[in-house]
Phi, psi and omega in degrees: 000190182294144177296138178279329177219151174235156182251131172246123185239139177266119190217148171235152179098123186302318181295320178291321178300315177300318181298315179294318180296319180298331180272005172101005181273153167271128187256136170247124180293134182205127179214159176305132183086345177215056185290152175302139176267161176302320180299318180294322178293318179298317180300315179296317181297320183285347178282348182267146179269359184291157181291326182221162187237135174246123183258135176244103181288328177061023185186139186290332180283342179270349182303316182298321179295317179295318178300317179296318179297319180298319178297317180293322177296315178302317181296333180266008174093010177253126177293131180216139178225152175252126168267114193283066179289132183263350183207156184297328178292330173291324177296319178297318180296319180294316182296326182298334181253008180293126176248105185298339182270351183283159173298147185305313182300321180291317179298315181295320181297314182290324179291321179295319179297317180297318179295316181297332181274003181253115174276153186223151179213156177223151172235123182216172182257133179293131180270348178202164175288142180200157172269131180235174177295341180257013180111186180285144171235148177258159175303134180093348176293155177265128183249135176245125179247138175235125182051038174090350182250141178294132185237329186219138170236130181207188182255328186251129182300317183295323180293312179298317180299320179296320179292319179296317179300316179300318179295318182294319185277352185301328184257021180091195186121149186240333184234120179253131174248128180242117182249114181276136181274176181301327183260008181272132176284150175304328180295325179295314179298317179299320180297319180294316179298316179298315180298321180294319180295323178294319183287325187219103175294143175080003176290132176276130184234129175244133175246142178230132173275088189284329181059026180284149173285171171069302183268116177299317181223142168240129180239140176229141179227122178249000000 
């Protein structure tokens, strides 16, 4: 029968957009400096024939926009919920357990649990000098964030990625997702996968050519 719920996800990077679409989501393009608008989310939601809509902001700054869109959908008679994903890898984990035939509350509960169980990290290049919680960084430095907080500042992407990986793997986890950005060399992704295999035998690793801007690497650990 008709799907009871559909997923609308805010995503950047052509490879990631394809991945979300292949998994059944309606995608709204969203990136820093070009965030999804409430209107764009509403348009995407209304393109679906499902009875209710589950929104994945995939970013803490997009959460408010998603909340506003959910309120407007509710006001127009469409059930809508936000699964508060803070990173695209949490969105992927949530989408992987989405059951379109389940009752909305059940679907949202299982997706929220999957997102909450996914730790996330990013490796990116500093666009300007700044004082951070991990010390000063210069323009061009490589920054490593774990669970949203800056953890490492360095010169070499592979070194920073290795340090971030060590922090991520310190508390266990079975499935690592490595998403390579538009500016990430294939060698960088290979280096991360190799380092992960050395640190944890039997770790399941998925790589995605995300082609996202800004973030050289996005890492998720479930």
